PyMOL commands that place a pseudoatom at each C-alpha (Angstrom):
pseudoatom trace, name=CA, resn=UNK, resi=1, chain=A, elem=C, hetatm=0, pos=[-0.320, -0.089, 0.092]
pseudoatom trace, name=CA, resn=UNK, resi=2, chain=A, elem=C, hetatm=0, pos=[1.699, 3.369, -1.047]
pseudoatom trace, name=CA, resn=UNK, resi=3, chain=A, elem=C, hetatm=0, pos=[1.372, 6.480, 1.704]
pseudoatom trace, name=CA, resn=UNK, resi=4, chain=A, elem=C, hetatm=0, pos=[0.872, 9.548, 0.133]
pseudoatom trace, name=CA, resn=UNK, resi=5, chain=A, elem=C, hetatm=0, pos=[3.938, 10.975, -0.060]
pseudoatom trace, name=CA, resn=UNK, resi=6, chain=A, elem=C, hetatm=0, pos=[5.260, 8.219, -2.228]
pseudoatom trace, name=CA, resn=UNK, resi=7, chain=A, elem=C, hetatm=0, pos=[3.092, 9.227, -4.525]
pseudoatom trace, name=CA, resn=UNK, resi=8, chain=A, elem=C, hetatm=0, pos=[3.678, 12.753, -4.171]
pseudoatom trace, name=CA, resn=UNK, resi=9, chain=A, elem=C, hetatm=0, pos=[7.394, 11.862, -4.904]
pseudoatom trace, name=CA, resn=UNK, resi=10, chain=A, elem=C, hetatm=0, pos=[6.608, 9.726, -7.673]
pseudoatom trace, name=CA, resn=UNK, resi=11, chain=A, elem=C, hetatm=0, pos=[4.155, 12.322, -9.931]
pseudoatom trace, name=CA, resn=UNK, resi=12, chain=A, elem=C, hetatm=0, pos=[7.330, 14.583, -9.688]
pseudoatom trace, name=CA, resn=UNK, resi=13, chain=A, elem=C, hetatm=0, pos=[8.117, 17.732, -8.916]
pseudoatom trace, name=CA, resn=UNK, resi=14, chain=A, elem=C, hetatm=0, pos=[5.707, 20.518, -9.151]
pseudoatom trace, name=CA, resn=UNK, resi=15, chain=A, elem=C, hetatm=0, pos=[7.009, 23.835, -9.454]
pseudoatom trace, name=CA, resn=UNK, resi=16, chain=A, elem=C, hetatm=0, pos=[6.615, 27.085, -11.140]
pseudoatom trace, name=CA, resn=UNK, resi=17, chain=A, elem=C, hetatm=0, pos=[9.644, 26.534, -13.195]
pseudoatom trace, name=CA, resn=UNK, resi=18, chain=A, elem=C, hetatm=0, pos=[9.240, 23.301, -14.683]
pseudoatom trace, name=CA, resn=UNK, resi=19, chain=A, elem=C, hetatm=0, pos=[5.771, 24.328, -15.378]
pseudoatom trace, name=CA, resn=UNK, resi=20, chain=A, elem=C, hetatm=0, pos=[7.015, 26.799, -17.719]
pseudoatom trace, name=CA, resn=UNK, resi=21, chain=A, elem=C, hetatm=0, pos=[9.332, 24.494, -19.600]
pseudoatom trace, name=CA, resn=UNK, resi=22, chain=A, elem=C, hetatm=0, pos=[7.153, 21.888, -20.398]
pseudoatom trace, name=CA, resn=UNK, resi=23, chain=A, elem=C, hetatm=0, pos=[4.440, 24.518, -21.373]
pseudoatom trace, name=CA, resn=UNK, resi=24, chain=A, elem=C, hetatm=0, pos=[7.029, 26.596, -23.423]
pseudoatom trace, name=CA, resn=UNK, resi=25, chain=A, elem=C, hetatm=0, pos=[7.854, 22.608, -25.172]
pseudoatom trace, name=CA, resn=UNK, resi=26, chain=A, elem=C, hetatm=0, pos=[4.351, 21.847, -26.140]
pseudoatom trace, name=CA, resn=UNK, resi=27, chain=A, elem=C, hetatm=0, pos=[3.269, 25.025, -27.049]
pseudoatom trace, name=CA, resn=UNK, resi=28, chain=A, elem=C, hetatm=0, pos=[5.866, 25.660, -29.072]
pseudoatom trace, name=CA, resn=UNK, resi=29, chain=A, elem=C, hetatm=0, pos=[5.334, 22.091, -30.614]
pseudoatom trace, name=CA, resn=UNK, resi=30, chain=A, elem=C, hetatm=0, pos=[1.605, 22.807, -30.831]
pseudoatom trace, name=CA, resn=UNK, resi=31, chain=A, elem=C, hetatm=0, pos=[2.345, 26.319, -33.074]
pseudoatom trace, name=CA, resn=UNK, resi=32, chain=A, elem=C, hetatm=0, pos=[4.883, 24.331, -35.400]
pseudoatom trace, name=CA, resn=UNK, resi=33, chain=A, elem=C, hetatm=0, pos=[1.903, 22.155, -36.072]
pseudoatom trace, name=CA, resn=UNK, resi=34, chain=A, elem=C, hetatm=0, pos=[-0.490, 25.119, -36.288]
pseudoatom trace, name=CA, resn=UNK, resi=35, chain=A, elem=C, hetatm=0, pos=[1.671, 26.559, -39.058]
pseudoatom trace, name=CA, resn=UNK, resi=36, chain=A, elem=C, hetatm=0, pos=[2.758, 23.750, -40.705]
pseudoatom trace, name=CA, resn=UNK, resi=37, chain=A, elem=C, hetatm=0, pos=[-1.254, 23.358, -41.372]
pseudoatom trace, name=CA, resn=UNK, resi=38, chain=A, elem=C, hetatm=0, pos=[-1.366, 27.269, -42.664]
pseudoatom trace, name=CA, resn=UNK, resi=39, chain=A, elem=C, hetatm=0, pos=[0.822, 26.053, -45.390]
pseudoatom trace, name=CA, resn=UNK, resi=40, chain=A, elem=C, hetatm=0, pos=[-0.750, 23.198, -46.105]
pseudoatom trace, name=CA, resn=UNK, resi=41, chain=A, elem=C, hetatm=0, pos=[-3.907, 24.895, -46.642]
pseudoatom trace, name=CA, resn=UNK, resi=42, chain=A, elem=C, hetatm=0, pos=[-2.241, 28.116, -48.441]
pseudoatom trace, name=CA, resn=UNK, resi=43, chain=A, elem=C, hetatm=0, pos=[-0.636, 24.787, -51.065]
pseudoatom trace, name=CA, resn=UNK, resi=44, chain=A, elem=C, hetatm=0, pos=[-4.152, 23.467, -51.162]
pseudoatom trace, name=CA, resn=UNK, resi=45, chain=A, elem=C, hetatm=0, pos=[-5.766, 27.429, -52.185]
pseudoatom trace, name=CA, resn=UNK, resi=46, chain=A, elem=C, hetatm=0, pos=[-2.456, 28.138, -54.721]
pseudoatom trace, name=CA, resn=UNK, resi=47, chain=A, elem=C, hetatm=0, pos=[-3.142, 24.955, -56.311]
pseudoatom trace, name=CA, resn=UNK, resi=48, chain=A, elem=C, hetatm=0, pos=[-6.980, 24.961, -56.597]
pseudoatom trace, name=CA, resn=UNK, resi=49, chain=A, elem=C, hetatm=0, pos=[-6.199, 28.794, -57.922]
pseudoatom trace, name=CA, resn=UNK, resi=50, chain=A, elem=C, hetatm=0, pos=[-3.791, 27.614, -60.295]
pseudoatom trace, name=CA, resn=UNK, resi=51, chain=A, elem=C, hetatm=0, pos=[-5.578, 24.603, -62.060]
pseudoatom trace, name=CA, resn=UNK, resi=52, chain=A, elem=C, hetatm=0, pos=[-8.713, 26.719, -62.151]
pseudoatom trace, name=CA, resn=UNK, resi=53, chain=A, elem=C, hetatm=0, pos=[-7.276, 29.056, -63.553]
pseudoatom trace, name=CA, resn=UNK, resi=54, chain=A, elem=C, hetatm=0, pos=[-5.954, 27.046, -66.463]
pseudoatom trace, name=CA, resn=UNK, resi=55, chain=A, elem=C, hetatm=0, pos=[-9.125, 25.326, -66.925]
pseudoatom trace, name=CA, resn=UNK, resi=56, chain=A, elem=C, hetatm=0, pos=[-10.862, 28.506, -67.401]
pseudoatom trace, name=CA, resn=UNK, resi=57, chain=A, elem=C, hetatm=0, pos=[-9.388, 28.731, -70.816]
pseudoatom trace, name=CA, resn=UNK, resi=58, chain=A, elem=C, hetatm=0, pos=[-9.057, 32.917, -69.575]
pseudoatom trace, name=CA, resn=UNK, resi=59, chain=A, elem=C, hetatm=0, pos=[-12.849, 32.941, -68.486]
pseudoatom trace, name=CA, resn=UNK, resi=60, chain=A, elem=C, hetatm=0, pos=[-12.109, 33.421, -64.845]
pseudoatom trace, name=CA, resn=UNK, resi=61, chain=A, elem=C, hetatm=0, pos=[-9.946, 36.048, -63.847]
pseudoatom trace, name=CA, resn=UNK, resi=62, chain=A, elem=C, hetatm=0, pos=[-7.535, 34.743, -61.739]
pseudoatom trace, name=CA, resn=UNK, resi=63, chain=A, elem=C, hetatm=0, pos=[-4.350, 36.951, -59.963]
pseudoatom trace, name=CA, resn=UNK, resi=64, chain=A, elem=C, hetatm=0, pos=[-1.395, 34.565, -60.928]
pseudoatom trace, name=CA, resn=UNK, resi=65, chain=A, elem=C, hetatm=0, pos=[0.793, 36.444, -58.917]
pseudoatom trace, name=CA, resn=UNK, resi=66, chain=A, elem=C, hetatm=0, pos=[-0.663, 36.384, -55.270]
pseudoatom trace, name=CA, resn=UNK, resi=67, chain=A, elem=C, hetatm=0, pos=[-1.433, 32.239, -56.403]
pseudoatom trace, name=CA, resn=UNK, resi=68, chain=A, elem=C, hetatm=0, pos=[2.333, 31.686, -56.798]
pseudoatom trace, name=CA, resn=UNK, resi=69, chain=A, elem=C, hetatm=0, pos=[3.209, 33.261, -54.045]
pseudoatom trace, name=CA, resn=UNK, resi=70, chain=A, elem=C, hetatm=0, pos=[0.867, 31.697, -51.900]
pseudoatom trace, name=CA, resn=UNK, resi=71, chain=A, elem=C, hetatm=0, pos=[2.434, 27.952, -53.380]
pseudoatom trace, name=CA, resn=UNK, resi=72, chain=A, elem=C, hetatm=0, pos=[5.963, 29.498, -52.586]
pseudoatom trace, name=CA, resn=UNK, resi=73, chain=A, elem=C, hetatm=0, pos=[4.656, 30.878, -49.075]
pseudoatom trace, name=CA, resn=UNK, resi=74, chain=A, elem=C, hetatm=0, pos=[2.368, 27.610, -48.375]
pseudoatom trace, name=CA, resn=UNK, resi=75, chain=A, elem=C, hetatm=0, pos=[5.813, 25.027, -48.925]
pseudoatom trace, name=CA, resn=UNK, resi=76, chain=A, elem=C, hetatm=0, pos=[7.681, 27.301, -46.803]
pseudoatom trace, name=CA, resn=UNK, resi=77, chain=A, elem=C, hetatm=0, pos=[5.883, 26.957, -43.613]
pseudoatom trace, name=CA, resn=UNK, resi=78, chain=A, elem=C, hetatm=0, pos=[4.758, 23.962, -44.453]
pseudoatom trace, name=CA, resn=UNK, resi=79, chain=A, elem=C, hetatm=0, pos=[7.848, 22.300, -43.895]
pseudoatom trace, name=CA, resn=UNK, resi=80, chain=A, elem=C, hetatm=0, pos=[9.401, 20.903, -40.614]
pseudoatom trace, name=CA, resn=UNK, resi=81, chain=A, elem=C, hetatm=0, pos=[11.389, 24.274, -40.700]
pseudoatom trace, name=CA, resn=UNK, resi=82, chain=A, elem=C, hetatm=0, pos=[8.296, 26.386, -41.211]
pseudoatom trace, name=CA, resn=UNK, resi=83, chain=A, elem=C, hetatm=0, pos=[8.290, 27.693, -37.645]
pseudoatom trace, name=CA, resn=UNK, resi=84, chain=A, elem=C, hetatm=0, pos=[11.445, 27.857, -37.244]
pseudoatom trace, name=CA, resn=UNK, resi=85, chain=A, elem=C, hetatm=0, pos=[11.542, 29.994, -40.181]
pseudoatom trace, name=CA, resn=UNK, resi=86, chain=A, elem=C, hetatm=0, pos=[8.483, 32.610, -38.725]
pseudoatom trace, name=CA, resn=UNK, resi=87, chain=A, elem=C, hetatm=0, pos=[10.887, 33.016, -35.282]
pseudoatom trace, name=CA, resn=UNK, resi=88, chain=A, elem=C, hetatm=0, pos=[13.884, 33.456, -37.322]
pseudoatom trace, name=CA, resn=UNK, resi=89, chain=A, elem=C, hetatm=0, pos=[11.983, 36.294, -38.507]
pseudoatom trace, name=CA, resn=UNK, resi=90, chain=A, elem=C, hetatm=0, pos=[10.122, 37.201, -34.818]
pseudoatom trace, name=CA, resn=UNK, resi=91, chain=A, elem=C, hetatm=0, pos=[13.951, 37.313, -33.869]
pseudoatom trace, name=CA, resn=UNK, resi=92, chain=A, elem=C, hetatm=0, pos=[15.357, 39.539, -36.586]
pseudoatom trace, name=CA, resn=UNK, resi=93, chain=A, elem=C, hetatm=0, pos=[12.731, 42.029, -34.905]
pseudoatom trace, name=CA, resn=UNK, resi=94, chain=A, elem=C, hetatm=0, pos=[14.060, 41.484, -31.538]
pseudoatom trace, name=CA, resn=UNK, resi=95, chain=A, elem=C, hetatm=0, pos=[17.595, 41.893, -32.153]
pseudoatom trace, name=CA, resn=UNK, resi=96, chain=A, elem=C, hetatm=0, pos=[16.807, 45.302, -33.733]
pseudoatom trace, name=CA, resn=UNK, resi=97, chain=A, elem=C, hetatm=0, pos=[14.746, 46.364, -30.897]
pseudoatom trace, name=CA, resn=UNK, resi=98, chain=A, elem=C, hetatm=0, pos=[18.090, 45.318, -29.158]
pseudoatom trace, name=CA, resn=UNK, resi=99, chain=A, elem=C, hetatm=0, pos=[20.216, 46.840, -31.044]
pseudoatom trace, name=CA, resn=UNK, resi=100, chain=A, elem=C, hetatm=0, pos=[17.889, 50.336, -30.799]
pseudoatom trace, name=CA, resn=UNK, resi=101, chain=A, elem=C, hetatm=0, pos=[18.158, 50.144, -27.126]
pseudoatom trace, name=CA, resn=UNK, resi=102, chain=A, elem=C, hetatm=0, pos=[20.852, 51.611, -24.357]
pseudoatom trace, name=CA, resn=UNK, resi=103, chain=A, elem=C, hetatm=0, pos=[22.534, 50.699, -21.631]
pseudoatom trace, name=CA, resn=UNK, resi=104, chain=A, elem=C, hetatm=0, pos=[20.527, 52.764, -19.531]
pseudoatom trace, name=CA, resn=UNK, resi=105, chain=A, elem=C, hetatm=0, pos=[16.997, 50.928, -20.998]
pseudoatom trace, name=CA, resn=UNK, resi=106, chain=A, elem=C, hetatm=0, pos=[15.836, 54.236, -23.183]
pseudoatom trace, name=CA, resn=UNK, resi=107, chain=A, elem=C, hetatm=0, pos=[15.308, 53.955, -26.857]
pseudoatom trace, name=CA, resn=UNK, resi=108, chain=A, elem=C, hetatm=0, pos=[18.040, 55.891, -28.668]
pseudoatom trace, name=CA, resn=UNK, resi=109, chain=A, elem=C, hetatm=0, pos=[15.395, 57.739, -30.782]
pseudoatom trace, name=CA, resn=UNK, resi=110, chain=A, elem=C, hetatm=0, pos=[14.492, 59.082, -27.975]
pseudoatom trace, name=CA, resn=UNK, resi=111, chain=A, elem=C, hetatm=0, pos=[18.228, 60.167, -27.325]
pseudoatom trace, name=CA, resn=UNK, resi=112, chain=A, elem=C, hetatm=0, pos=[18.240, 61.934, -30.756]
pseudoatom trace, name=CA, resn=UNK, resi=113, chain=A, elem=C, hetatm=0, pos=[15.009, 63.170, -30.683]
pseudoatom trace, name=CA, resn=UNK, resi=114, chain=A, elem=C, hetatm=0, pos=[15.791, 65.638, -28.040]
pseudoatom trace, name=CA, resn=UNK, resi=115, chain=A, elem=C, hetatm=0, pos=[18.648, 67.045, -30.858]
pseudoatom trace, name=CA, resn=UNK, resi=116, chain=A, elem=C, hetatm=0, pos=[17.087, 67.055, -33.330]
pseudoatom trace, name=CA, resn=UNK, resi=117, chain=A, elem=C, hetatm=0, pos=[12.948, 67.992, -32.340]
pseudoatom trace, name=CA, resn=UNK, resi=118, chain=A, elem=C, hetatm=0, pos=[13.446, 69.706, -29.245]
pseudoatom trace, name=CA, resn=UNK, resi=119, chain=A, elem=C, hetatm=0, pos=[16.720, 72.703, -30.679]
for i in range(1, 119): cmd.bond("trace and resi %d" % i, "trace and resi %d" % (i + 1))
show_as sticks, trace
zoom trace
């Protein structure tokens, strides 16, 4: 017969750090699957638009640029590295914001604005 403290020991440690770490891992996996699903939908729509545009013999108005862009973006997103591609774009934005910062925590634009706007 197991005692209550043995059950808690078998369940593992429940602390905020492990909870947040596990949540980040799970949510990253789910977001990757959602991005892949969006990519597959984009590829399906692009194929549908291209096929229906070609089969209509010019009678249906088709935006070929949008169809090709949907096909390319959908292909990138539906790959296994699609979410890492989106994270890379977001990381570039974060790096830009970090590069604009100064050690004091203010943004350099505010620092320059007092010289250019408030003379």
